[in-house]
Backbone of each chain as nested JSON, in Angstrom:
{
  "chains": [
    {"id": "A", "residues": [
      {"number": 1, "name": "MET", "atoms": {"N": [114.875, 157.698, 39.692], "CA": [114.017, 156.527, 39.732], "C": [113.85, 155.636, 38.4]}},
      {"number": 2, "name": "PRO", "atoms": {"N": [113.882, 156.485, 37.283], "CA": [113.729, 155.448, 36.129], "C": [115.121, 154.686, 35.899]}},
      {"number": 3, "name": "LEU", "atoms": {"N": [116.283, 155.4, 36.349], "CA": [117.614, 154.688, 36.291], "C": [117.626, 153.442, 37.134]}},
      {"number": 4, "name": "ALA", "atoms": {"N": [116.879, 153.512, 38.316], "CA": [116.883, 151.992, 39.05], "C": [116.039, 151.162, 38.358]}},
      {"number": 5, "name": "LEU", "atoms": {"N": [114.983, 151.757, 37.787], "CA": [114.19, 150.773, 36.968], "C": [114.943, 150.117, 35.806]}},
      {"number": 6, "name": "ILE", "atoms": {"N": [115.589, 150.844, 35.308], "CA": [116.467, 150.342, 34.011], "C": [117.212, 149.469, 34.587]}},
      {"number": 7, "name": "VAL", "atoms": {"N": [117.904, 149.289, 35.62], "CA": [118.886, 148.441, 36.03], "C": [118.098, 147.126, 36.72]}},
      {"number": 8, "name": "ARG", "atoms": {"N": [116.903, 147.363, 37.271], "CA": [116.245, 146.22, 38.188], "C": [115.004, 145.695, 37.39]}},
      {"number": 9, "name": "ALA", "atoms": {"N": [114.352, 146.382, 36.634], "CA": [113.036, 145.844, 36.252], "C": [113.357, 144.836, 34.831]}},
      {"number": 10, "name": "PRO", "atoms": {"N": [112.138, 144.138, 34.557], "CA": [112.304, 143.28, 33.368], "C": [112.687, 144.2, 32.252]}},
      {"number": 11, "name": "ARG", "atoms": {"N": [112.867, 143.511, 30.994], "CA": [113.553, 144.462, 29.979], "C": [112.559, 145.377, 29.284]}},
      {"number": 12, "name": "VAL", "atoms": {"N": [111.257, 144.964, 29.153], "CA": [110.152, 145.654, 28.412], "C": [109.963, 146.916, 29.651]}},
      {"number": 13, "name": "ASP", "atoms": {"N": [109.884, 146.666, 30.792], "CA": [109.641, 147.98, 31.496], "C": [110.958, 148.844, 31.7]}},
      {"number": 14, "name": "ALA", "atoms": {"N": [112.048, 148.308, 31.479], "CA": [113.414, 148.942, 31.444], "C": [113.272, 149.991, 30.165]}},
      {"number": 15, "name": "LEU", "atoms": {"N": [112.659, 149.119, 29.274], "CA": [112.809, 150.099, 27.985], "C": [111.651, 151.535, 28.001]}},
      {"number": 16, "name": "VAL", "atoms": {"N": [110.479, 151.266, 28.634], "CA": [109.603, 152.19, 29.199], "C": [110.285, 153.324, 29.84]}},
      {"number": 17, "name": "ALA", "atoms": {"N": [111.234, 152.764, 30.889], "CA": [112.007, 153.829, 31.943], "C": [112.946, 154.581, 30.76]}},
      {"number": 18, "name": "VAL", "atoms": {"N": [113.521, 154.032, 29.819], "CA": [114.437, 154.748, 29.043], "C": [113.888, 155.814, 28.215]}},
      {"number": 19, "name": "GLN", "atoms": {"N": [112.646, 155.354, 27.735], "CA": [111.761, 156.175, 26.886], "C": [111.287, 157.496, 27.772]}},
      {"number": 20, "name": "CYS", "atoms": {"N": [111.081, 157.11, 28.959], "CA": [110.735, 158.124, 29.923], "C": [111.612, 159.053, 30.241]}},
      {"number": 21, "name": "ALA", "atoms": {"N": [112.871, 158.432, 30.565], "CA": [114.033, 159.287, 30.793], "C": [114.482, 160.164, 29.791]}},
      {"number": 22, "name": "GLY", "atoms": {"N": [114.407, 159.612, 28.601], "CA": [114.791, 160.607, 27.361], "C": [113.827, 161.736, 27.301]}},
      {"number": 23, "name": "THR", "atoms": {"N": [112.571, 161.635, 27.382], "CA": [111.569, 162.482, 27.362], "C": [111.981, 163.71, 28.414]}},
      {"number": 24, "name": "VAL", "atoms": {"N": [112.079, 163.158, 29.662], "CA": [112.149, 164.15, 30.614], "C": [113.421, 164.977, 30.713]}},
      {"number": 25, "name": "THR", "atoms": {"N": [114.446, 164.285, 30.171], "CA": [115.948, 164.848, 29.863], "C": [115.589, 166.141, 28.885]}},
      {"number": 26, "name": "THR", "atoms": {"N": [114.834, 165.74, 27.712], "CA": [114.787, 166.689, 26.818], "C": [114.086, 167.852, 27.167]}},
      {"number": 27, "name": "VAL", "atoms": {"N": [112.859, 167.74, 28.013], "CA": [112.107, 168.847, 28.54], "C": [113.052, 169.68, 29.362]}},
      {"number": 28, "name": "ALA", "atoms": {"N": [113.879, 168.973, 30.272], "CA": [114.779, 169.552, 31.105], "C": [115.834, 170.508, 30.364]}},
      {"number": 29, "name": "LEU", "atoms": {"N": [116.281, 169.806, 29.243], "CA": [117.275, 170.74, 28.492], "C": [116.459, 171.984, 28.044]}},
      {"number": 30, "name": "LEU", "atoms": {"N": [115.292, 171.717, 27.588], "CA": [114.746, 172.956, 26.956], "C": [114.317, 174.131, 28.027]}},
      {"number": 31, "name": "LEU", "atoms": {"N": [114.087, 173.533, 29.31], "CA": [113.897, 174.626, 30.256], "C": [115.242, 175.169, 30.607]}},
      {"number": 32, "name": "LEU", "atoms": {"N": [116.307, 174.509, 30.556], "CA": [117.61, 175.194, 30.872], "C": [118.136, 175.98, 29.813]}},
      {"number": 33, "name": "SER", "atoms": {"N": [117.765, 175.678, 28.653], "CA": [117.96, 176.534, 27.497], "C": [117.318, 177.999, 27.559]}},
      {"number": 34, "name": "GLU", "atoms": {"N": [115.994, 177.874, 27.906], "CA": [115.444, 179.172, 28.099], "C": [115.657, 179.881, 29.325]}},
      {"number": 35, "name": "GLY", "atoms": {"N": [115.939, 179.165, 30.513], "CA": [116.258, 179.708, 31.816], "C": [117.622, 180.591, 31.65]}},
      {"number": 36, "name": "PHE", "atoms": {"N": [118.746, 179.83, 31.056], "CA": [120.066, 180.483, 31.11], "C": [120.402, 181.158, 29.685]}},
      {"number": 37, "name": "LYS", "atoms": {"N": [119.445, 181.157, 28.735], "CA": [119.457, 181.818, 27.347], "C": [120.716, 181.064, 26.774]}},
      {"number": 38, "name": "ARG", "atoms": {"N": [120.882, 180.092, 26.687], "CA": [121.888, 179.398, 26.05], "C": [121.458, 178.488, 24.972]}},
      {"number": 39, "name": "SER", "atoms": {"N": [121.465, 178.906, 23.649], "CA": [120.877, 178.176, 22.582], "C": [121.406, 176.683, 22.431]}},
      {"number": 40, "name": "ILE", "atoms": {"N": [122.851, 176.558, 22.936], "CA": [123.452, 175.247, 22.763], "C": [122.692, 174.243, 23.449]}},
      {"number": 41, "name": "TYR", "atoms": {"N": [121.776, 174.333, 24.541], "CA": [120.992, 173.249, 25.123], "C": [120.019, 173.019, 24.264]}},
      {"number": 42, "name": "THR", "atoms": {"N": [119.51, 173.917, 23.456], "CA": [118.512, 173.61, 22.604], "C": [118.733, 172.661, 21.318]}},
      {"number": 43, "name": "ASN", "atoms": {"N": [120.016, 172.881, 20.991], "CA": [120.5, 171.725, 19.936], "C": [120.832, 170.362, 20.596]}},
      {"number": 44, "name": "VAL", "atoms": {"N": [121.313, 170.351, 21.87], "CA": [121.472, 169.046, 22.55], "C": [119.991, 168.437, 22.754]}},
      {"number": 45, "name": "ALA", "atoms": {"N": [119.061, 169.216, 23.126], "CA": [117.718, 168.538, 23.117], "C": [117.095, 168.207, 21.958]}},
      {"number": 46, "name": "LEU", "atoms": {"N": [117.469, 168.779, 20.923], "CA": [117.162, 168.548, 19.399], "C": [117.579, 167.291, 19.019]}},
      {"number": 47, "name": "ALA", "atoms": {"N": [119.047, 166.973, 19.271], "CA": [119.76, 165.676, 19.003], "C": [119.079, 164.474, 19.865]}},
      {"number": 48, "name": "LEU", "atoms": {"N": [118.712, 164.886, 21.15], "CA": [118.084, 163.77, 21.842], "C": [116.675, 163.438, 21.378]}},
      {"number": 49, "name": "ALA", "atoms": {"N": [115.826, 164.636, 20.907], "CA": [114.643, 164.41, 20.801], "C": [114.536, 163.547, 19.4]}},
      {"number": 50, "name": "VAL", "atoms": {"N": [115.586, 163.685, 18.683], "CA": [115.602, 162.838, 17.273], "C": [115.985, 161.448, 17.667]}},
      {"number": 51, "name": "ALA", "atoms": {"N": [117.378, 161.419, 18.346], "CA": [118.069, 159.889, 18.683], "C": [117.219, 159.121, 19.591]}},
      {"number": 52, "name": "GLY", "atoms": {"N": [116.491, 159.764, 20.37], "CA": [115.88, 158.993, 21.709], "C": [114.742, 158.016, 21.199]}},
      {"number": 53, "name": "PRO", "atoms": {"N": [113.542, 158.526, 20.425], "CA": [112.782, 157.824, 19.874], "C": [113.186, 156.529, 18.791]}},
      {"number": 54, "name": "LEU", "atoms": {"N": [114.432, 157.064, 18.076], "CA": [114.827, 155.939, 17.357], "C": [115.573, 154.998, 17.883]}},
      {"number": 55, "name": "ALA", "atoms": {"N": [116.135, 155.196, 19.034], "CA": [116.829, 154.261, 20.111], "C": [115.725, 153.144, 20.535]}},
      {"number": 56, "name": "THR", "atoms": {"N": [114.536, 153.862, 21.021], "CA": [113.353, 153.309, 21.687], "C": [112.815, 152.236, 20.571]}},
      {"number": 57, "name": "LEU", "atoms": {"N": [112.572, 152.903, 19.581], "CA": [112.213, 151.917, 18.347], "C": [113.097, 150.598, 18.128]}},
      {"number": 58, "name": "ALA", "atoms": {"N": [114.321, 150.956, 17.93], "CA": [115.175, 149.793, 17.855], "C": [115.242, 148.76, 18.706]}},
      {"number": 59, "name": "PHE", "atoms": {"N": [115.295, 149.307, 19.858], "CA": [115.115, 148.213, 21.107], "C": [113.963, 147.584, 21.236]}},
      {"number": 60, "name": "ALA", "atoms": {"N": [112.71, 148.264, 20.736], "CA": [111.441, 147.347, 20.845], "C": [111.223, 146.627, 19.905]}},
      {"number": 61, "name": "ARG", "atoms": {"N": [111.901, 146.801, 18.441], "CA": [111.976, 145.921, 17.591], "C": [112.685, 144.507, 17.953]}},
      {"number": 62, "name": "PHE", "atoms": {"N": [114.054, 144.765, 18.424], "CA": [114.821, 143.765, 19.076], "C": [114.027, 142.709, 20.003]}},
      {"number": 63, "name": "LEU", "atoms": {"N": [113.229, 143.511, 20.866], "CA": [112.536, 142.625, 22.035], "C": [111.583, 141.929, 21.337]}},
      {"number": 64, "name": "GLU", "atoms": {"N": [110.718, 142.365, 20.467], "CA": [109.741, 141.857, 19.669], "C": [110.129, 140.415, 19.043]}},
      {"number": 65, "name": "ARG", "atoms": {"N": [111.37, 140.54, 18.552], "CA": [112.05, 139.561, 17.636], "C": [112.514, 138.615, 18.616]}},
      {"number": 66, "name": "ASP", "atoms": {"N": [113.141, 138.925, 19.626], "CA": [113.576, 138.156, 20.538], "C": [112.663, 137.206, 21.512]}},
      {"number": 67, "name": "ALA", "atoms": {"N": [111.242, 137.58, 21.582], "CA": [110.33, 136.964, 22.324], "C": [110.037, 135.357, 21.953]}}
    ]},
    {"id": "B", "residues": [
      {"number": 1, "name": "MET", "atoms": {"N": [105.49, 191.371, 40.336], "CA": [105.42, 190.412, 39.344], "C": [104.276, 190.735, 38.307]}},
      {"number": 2, "name": "THR", "atoms": {"N": [104.301, 190.875, 37.18], "CA": [103.133, 191.3, 36.266], "C": [102.103, 189.967, 36.111]}},
      {"number": 3, "name": "ALA", "atoms": {"N": [100.918, 190.064, 35.65], "CA": [100.136, 188.97, 35.282], "C": [100.889, 187.99, 34.358]}},
      {"number": 4, "name": "HIS", "atoms": {"N": [101.475, 188.565, 33.396], "CA": [102.168, 187.909, 32.274], "C": [103.202, 186.985, 32.824]}},
      {"number": 5, "name": "GLY", "atoms": {"N": [104.067, 187.459, 33.752], "CA": [104.911, 186.568, 34.339], "C": [104.368, 185.448, 35.374]}},
      {"number": 6, "name": "VAL", "atoms": {"N": [103.365, 185.852, 35.784], "CA": [102.636, 184.83, 36.874], "C": [102.134, 183.71, 35.967]}},
      {"number": 7, "name": "VAL", "atoms": {"N": [101.538, 184.037, 34.582], "CA": [101.292, 183.033, 33.907], "C": [102.174, 182.081, 33.314]}},
      {"number": 8, "name": "VAL", "atoms": {"N": [103.58, 182.543, 33.091], "CA": [104.572, 181.878, 32.633], "C": [105.028, 180.86, 33.72]}},
      {"number": 9, "name": "HIS", "atoms": {"N": [104.903, 181.502, 34.876], "CA": [105.543, 180.942, 36.09], "C": [104.636, 179.646, 36.357]}},
      {"number": 10, "name": "VAL", "atoms": {"N": [103.256, 179.896, 36.285], "CA": [102.36, 178.774, 36.624], "C": [102.383, 177.778, 35.495]}},
      {"number": 11, "name": "LEU", "atoms": {"N": [102.545, 177.994, 34.318], "CA": [102.664, 176.942, 33.221], "C": [103.935, 176.289, 33.233]}},
      {"number": 12, "name": "VAL", "atoms": {"N": [105.234, 176.764, 33.541], "CA": [106.289, 176.211, 33.62], "C": [106.258, 175.381, 34.789]}},
      {"number": 13, "name": "TRP", "atoms": {"N": [105.767, 175.721, 36.122], "CA": [105.787, 174.693, 37.238], "C": [104.609, 173.674, 37.082]}},
      {"number": 14, "name": "LEU", "atoms": {"N": [103.703, 173.93, 36.296], "CA": [102.716, 172.706, 35.933], "C": [103.345, 171.748, 35.238]}},
      {"number": 15, "name": "ALA", "atoms": {"N": [104.282, 172.212, 34.123], "CA": [104.969, 171.287, 33.306], "C": [106.021, 170.475, 34.04]}},
      {"number": 16, "name": "VAL", "atoms": {"N": [106.622, 171.123, 35.079], "CA": [107.689, 170.357, 35.928], "C": [106.919, 169.336, 36.863]}},
      {"number": 17, "name": "ALA", "atoms": {"N": [105.81, 169.709, 37.509], "CA": [104.836, 168.976, 38.373], "C": [104.422, 167.799, 37.53]}},
      {"number": 18, "name": "ALA", "atoms": {"N": [103.826, 168.017, 36.112], "CA": [103.435, 166.734, 35.364], "C": [104.425, 165.809, 35.084]}},
      {"number": 19, "name": "GLU", "atoms": {"N": [105.803, 166.38, 34.917], "CA": [106.815, 165.441, 34.355], "C": [107.239, 164.518, 35.872]}},
      {"number": 20, "name": "LEU", "atoms": {"N": [107.159, 165.376, 36.976], "CA": [107.475, 164.585, 38.203], "C": [106.478, 163.432, 38.508]}},
      {"number": 21, "name": "VAL", "atoms": {"N": [105.021, 163.639, 38.39], "CA": [104.264, 162.699, 38.764], "C": [104.177, 161.665, 37.647]}},
      {"number": 22, "name": "CYS", "atoms": {"N": [104.612, 161.914, 36.169], "CA": [104.607, 160.926, 35.361], "C": [106.0, 160.037, 35.712]}},
      {"number": 23, "name": "VAL", "atoms": {"N": [106.936, 160.593, 36.316], "CA": [108.069, 159.759, 36.658], "C": [107.876, 158.909, 37.565]}},
      {"number": 24, "name": "LEU", "atoms": {"N": [107.109, 159.328, 38.765], "CA": [106.723, 158.512, 39.783], "C": [105.59, 157.443, 39.372]}},
      {"number": 25, "name": "GLY", "atoms": {"N": [104.821, 157.783, 38.258], "CA": [103.964, 156.799, 37.74], "C": [104.677, 155.493, 37.292]}},
      {"number": 26, "name": "VAL", "atoms": {"N": [105.828, 156.042, 36.38], "CA": [106.626, 154.99, 35.875], "C": [107.257, 154.128, 36.839]}},
      {"number": 27, "name": "ALA", "atoms": {"N": [107.871, 154.85, 37.748], "CA": [108.703, 153.984, 38.742], "C": [107.82, 153.074, 39.622]}},
      {"number": 28, "name": "LEU", "atoms": {"N": [106.476, 153.516, 39.966], "CA": [105.679, 152.573, 40.712], "C": [104.636, 151.896, 39.88]}},
      {"number": 29, "name": "GLY", "atoms": {"N": [104.576, 151.957, 38.715], "CA": [103.41, 151.228, 37.856], "C": [103.552, 149.858, 38.15]}},
      {"number": 30, "name": "ARG", "atoms": {"N": [102.3, 149.079, 38.047], "CA": [102.297, 147.613, 38.337], "C": [102.646, 146.704, 37.255]}},
      {"number": 31, "name": "ASP", "atoms": {"N": [102.851, 147.26, 36.062], "CA": [103.107, 146.518, 34.983], "C": [103.598, 147.308, 33.783]}},
      {"number": 32, "name": "ALA", "atoms": {"N": [103.963, 146.838, 32.701], "CA": [104.631, 147.695, 31.582], "C": [103.797, 148.723, 30.971]}},
      {"number": 33, "name": "PHE", "atoms": {"N": [102.343, 148.102, 30.762], "CA": [101.396, 148.973, 30.249], "C": [100.929, 149.958, 31.099]}},
      {"number": 34, "name": "ALA", "atoms": {"N": [100.947, 149.865, 32.326], "CA": [100.534, 150.952, 33.407], "C": [101.647, 151.987, 33.191]}},
      {"number": 35, "name": "ARG", "atoms": {"N": [102.884, 151.535, 33.113], "CA": [104.2, 152.46, 33.117], "C": [104.109, 153.158, 31.799]}},
      {"number": 36, "name": "LEU", "atoms": {"N": [103.793, 152.367, 30.613], "CA": [103.773, 152.996, 29.42], "C": [102.736, 154.455, 29.43]}},
      {"number": 37, "name": "HIS", "atoms": {"N": [101.606, 154.019, 30.286], "CA": [100.677, 155.095, 30.291], "C": [101.351, 156.374, 30.73]}},
      {"number": 38, "name": "TYR", "atoms": {"N": [101.997, 156.293, 31.774], "CA": [102.684, 157.589, 32.489], "C": [103.691, 158.122, 31.604]}},
      {"number": 39, "name": "ALA", "atoms": {"N": [104.53, 157.099, 31.077], "CA": [105.655, 157.496, 30.126], "C": [105.125, 158.477, 28.847]}},
      {"number": 40, "name": "SER", "atoms": {"N": [104.111, 157.906, 28.36], "CA": [103.147, 158.548, 27.194], "C": [102.645, 160.012, 27.553]}},
      {"number": 41, "name": "ALA", "atoms": {"N": [102.334, 159.981, 28.793], "CA": [101.789, 161.452, 29.443], "C": [103.041, 162.487, 29.672]}},
      {"number": 42, "name": "ALA", "atoms": {"N": [103.995, 161.72, 30.112], "CA": [105.214, 162.585, 30.002], "C": [105.583, 163.351, 28.892]}},
      {"number": 43, "name": "ALA", "atoms": {"N": [105.503, 162.71, 27.912], "CA": [105.863, 163.204, 26.493], "C": [104.837, 163.873, 25.909]}},
      {"number": 44, "name": "THR", "atoms": {"N": [103.527, 164.189, 26.547], "CA": [102.525, 164.889, 25.978], "C": [102.178, 166.259, 26.704]}},
      {"number": 45, "name": "LEU", "atoms": {"N": [101.966, 166.14, 28.334], "CA": [101.819, 167.061, 29.029], "C": [102.774, 168.17, 29.192]}},
      {"number": 46, "name": "GLY", "atoms": {"N": [104.163, 167.628, 29.429], "CA": [105.176, 168.568, 29.708], "C": [105.529, 169.462, 28.402]}},
      {"number": 47, "name": "PRO", "atoms": {"N": [105.715, 168.877, 27.276], "CA": [105.9, 169.646, 26.121], "C": [104.918, 170.639, 25.719]}},
      {"number": 48, "name": "ILE", "atoms": {"N": [103.758, 170.376, 25.956], "CA": [102.501, 171.053, 25.449], "C": [102.546, 172.364, 26.425]}},
      {"number": 49, "name": "LEU", "atoms": {"N": [102.576, 172.153, 27.947], "CA": [102.71, 173.256, 28.821], "C": [103.915, 174.033, 28.45]}},
      {"number": 50, "name": "LEU", "atoms": {"N": [104.981, 173.621, 27.835], "CA": [106.08, 174.141, 27.728], "C": [106.046, 175.352, 26.491]}},
      {"number": 51, "name": "ILE", "atoms": {"N": [105.404, 174.521, 25.592], "CA": [105.124, 175.356, 24.425], "C": [104.517, 176.71, 24.614]}},
      {"number": 52, "name": "VAL", "atoms": {"N": [103.121, 176.323, 25.37], "CA": [102.353, 177.613, 25.717], "C": [103.257, 178.515, 26.719]}},
      {"number": 53, "name": "ALA", "atoms": {"N": [104.005, 178.01, 27.502], "CA": [104.776, 179.102, 28.381], "C": [105.859, 179.697, 27.539]}},
      {"number": 54, "name": "LEU", "atoms": {"N": [106.539, 179.081, 26.505], "CA": [107.302, 179.796, 25.653], "C": [106.81, 180.901, 24.924]}},
      {"number": 55, "name": "LEU", "atoms": {"N": [105.563, 180.356, 24.095], "CA": [104.816, 181.579, 23.438], "C": [104.458, 182.631, 24.189]}},
      {"number": 56, "name": "VAL", "atoms": {"N": [103.907, 182.43, 25.44], "CA": [103.588, 183.457, 26.183], "C": [104.801, 184.432, 26.669]}},
      {"number": 57, "name": "GLU", "atoms": {"N": [105.775, 183.697, 26.993], "CA": [107.108, 184.367, 27.289], "C": [107.666, 185.194, 26.439]}},
      {"number": 58, "name": "GLU", "atoms": {"N": [108.001, 184.75, 25.26], "CA": [108.873, 185.47, 24.272], "C": [107.984, 185.706, 22.727]}},
      {"number": 59, "name": "GLY", "atoms": {"N": [106.882, 185.208, 22.637], "CA": [106.148, 185.361, 21.601], "C": [106.313, 184.631, 20.419]}},
      {"number": 60, "name": "ALA", "atoms": {"N": [105.713, 184.552, 19.246], "CA": [105.935, 183.555, 18.311], "C": [106.988, 183.999, 17.269]}},
      {"number": 61, "name": "HIS", "atoms": {"N": [107.724, 185.215, 17.377], "CA": [108.571, 185.536, 16.347], "C": [110.147, 185.274, 16.715]}},
      {"number": 62, "name": "SER", "atoms": {"N": [110.369, 184.91, 17.911], "CA": [111.686, 184.764, 18.408], "C": [112.451, 183.325, 17.632]}},
      {"number": 63, "name": "THR", "atoms": {"N": [113.573, 183.379, 17.287], "CA": [114.074, 182.157, 16.675], "C": [114.523, 181.174, 17.74]}},
      {"number": 64, "name": "ALA", "atoms": {"N": [114.932, 181.489, 18.842], "CA": [115.168, 180.607, 19.931], "C": [113.821, 179.805, 20.557]}},
      {"number": 65, "name": "THR", "atoms": {"N": [112.732, 180.585, 20.409], "CA": [111.36, 179.966, 20.736], "C": [111.019, 178.946, 19.581]}},
      {"number": 66, "name": "ALA", "atoms": {"N": [111.263, 179.407, 18.419], "CA": [110.782, 178.555, 17.36], "C": [111.65, 177.09, 17.31]}},
      {"number": 67, "name": "ALA", "atoms": {"N": [112.919, 177.31, 17.731], "CA": [113.608, 176.036, 17.796], "C": [113.162, 175.025, 18.984]}},
      {"number": 68, "name": "SER", "atoms": {"N": [113.004, 175.615, 20.278], "CA": [112.385, 174.939, 21.33], "C": [110.995, 174.154, 20.823]}},
      {"number": 69, "name": "VAL", "atoms": {"N": [110.188, 175.218, 20.318], "CA": [108.64, 174.66, 19.926], "C": [109.022, 173.502, 19.017]}},
      {"number": 70, "name": "GLY", "atoms": {"N": [109.952, 173.575, 18.151], "CA": [110.23, 172.531, 16.972], "C": [110.639, 171.079, 17.762]}},
      {"number": 71, "name": "VAL", "atoms": {"N": [111.682, 171.245, 18.867], "CA": [111.674, 170.225, 19.587], "C": [110.621, 169.55, 20.179]}},
      {"number": 72, "name": "ALA", "atoms": {"N": [109.987, 170.478, 20.983], "CA": [108.741, 169.986, 21.684], "C": [107.869, 169.345, 20.61]}},
      {"number": 73, "name": "LEU", "atoms": {"N": [107.384, 169.858, 19.505], "CA": [106.497, 169.274, 18.622], "C": [107.094, 167.984, 18.231]}},
      {"number": 74, "name": "LEU", "atoms": {"N": [108.456, 167.673, 17.946], "CA": [109.04, 166.444, 17.61], "C": [108.763, 165.524, 18.551]}},
      {"number": 75, "name": "LEU", "atoms": {"N": [108.884, 165.81, 19.883], "CA": [108.364, 164.821, 20.987], "C": [107.099, 164.352, 20.951]}},
      {"number": 76, "name": "LEU", "atoms": {"N": [106.071, 165.434, 20.543], "CA": [104.655, 165.106, 20.554], "C": [104.397, 164.216, 19.399]}},
      {"number": 77, "name": "ILE", "atoms": {"N": [105.11, 164.218, 18.18], "CA": [105.079, 163.492, 17.1], "C": [105.62, 162.069, 17.263]}},
      {"number": 78, "name": "ALA", "atoms": {"N": [106.668, 162.094, 17.683], "CA": [107.42, 160.764, 17.925], "C": [106.654, 159.827, 19.015]}},
      {"number": 79, "name": "ASN", "atoms": {"N": [106.077, 160.649, 20.054], "CA": [105.675, 159.825, 21.263], "C": [104.597, 158.611, 20.927]}},
      {"number": 80, "name": "PRO", "atoms": {"N": [103.724, 158.865, 20.131], "CA": [102.496, 157.884, 19.819], "C": [103.333, 156.789, 19.31]}},
      {"number": 81, "name": "ILE", "atoms": {"N": [104.205, 156.929, 18.136], "CA": [104.996, 155.821, 17.522], "C": [105.708, 154.995, 18.369]}},
      {"number": 82, "name": "THR", "atoms": {"N": [106.803, 155.621, 19.262], "CA": [107.345, 154.751, 20.184], "C": [106.483, 153.859, 21.234]}},
      {"number": 83, "name": "THR", "atoms": {"N": [105.387, 154.695, 21.632], "CA": [104.553, 153.958, 22.581], "C": [103.865, 152.912, 22.107]}},
      {"number": 84, "name": "ILE", "atoms": {"N": [103.413, 152.996, 20.87], "CA": [102.942, 151.782, 20.143], "C": [103.857, 150.6, 19.949]}},
      {"number": 85, "name": "ALA", "atoms": {"N": [105.183, 150.838, 19.586], "CA": [106.126, 150.048, 19.317], "C": [106.385, 149.284, 20.562]}},
      {"number": 86, "name": "VAL", "atoms": {"N": [106.58, 150.011, 21.865], "CA": [106.963, 149.337, 22.968], "C": [105.674, 148.605, 23.333]}},
      {"number": 87, "name": "ALA", "atoms": {"N": [104.336, 148.993, 23.182], "CA": [103.361, 148.245, 23.669], "C": [103.115, 146.84, 22.819]}},
      {"number": 88, "name": "ARG", "atoms": {"N": [103.498, 146.848, 21.87], "CA": [103.737, 145.622, 21.043], "C": [104.681, 144.722, 21.421]}},
      {"number": 89, "name": "ALA", "atoms": {"N": [105.876, 145.177, 21.804], "CA": [106.82, 144.471, 22.31], "C": [106.55, 143.718, 23.723]}},
      {"number": 90, "name": "ALA", "atoms": {"N": [105.84, 144.74, 24.666], "CA": [105.304, 144.256, 25.851], "C": [104.317, 143.188, 25.699]}},
      {"number": 91, "name": "ARG", "atoms": {"N": [103.348, 143.222, 24.522], "CA": [102.411, 142.122, 24.35], "C": [103.025, 140.865, 23.907]}},
      {"number": 92, "name": "VAL", "atoms": {"N": [104.022, 141.14, 23.125], "CA": [104.891, 139.742, 22.639], "C": [105.461, 139.194, 23.804]}},
      {"number": 93, "name": "GLN", "atoms": {"N": [106.149, 139.929, 24.741], "CA": [107.013, 139.185, 25.764], "C": [106.068, 138.634, 26.772]}},
      {"number": 94, "name": "ARG", "atoms": {"N": [104.734, 139.02, 26.766], "CA": [103.947, 138.697, 27.973], "C": [103.725, 137.058, 27.886]}}
    ]}
  ]
}
């Protein structure tokens, strides 16, 4: 559902959907890593938790400047 | 199933339900601010419930749990910063 929003909604709404999708993916990866006892998923979740908010901040900055 | 297992299951399923409700809120929200409200809740409720479930399941001394708790804490810390930045952008775009 957030993916449909990313494609169809206005740009700010799409950015909110990207932020939410990143959060949900991180939580899902944490659950997978605990469920399957694979620590590699935790590393992916860590990378996503660091890179996701930085990307959102950059996009928000560009949108603010663009308006 | 022991009481311990029941508590862990309830916490994990609560986290999943919270994420699902928040995704629905983001998808059906009437404007960017309403959507932002649900996106912010998704980055708060889910990780907190997950941290508690992990601590109940594995205890505080496991390395894997420490890494997962670190990731969840990172989400909790970064969420207000990104939410404020996106809200500012949405106000400017209005």
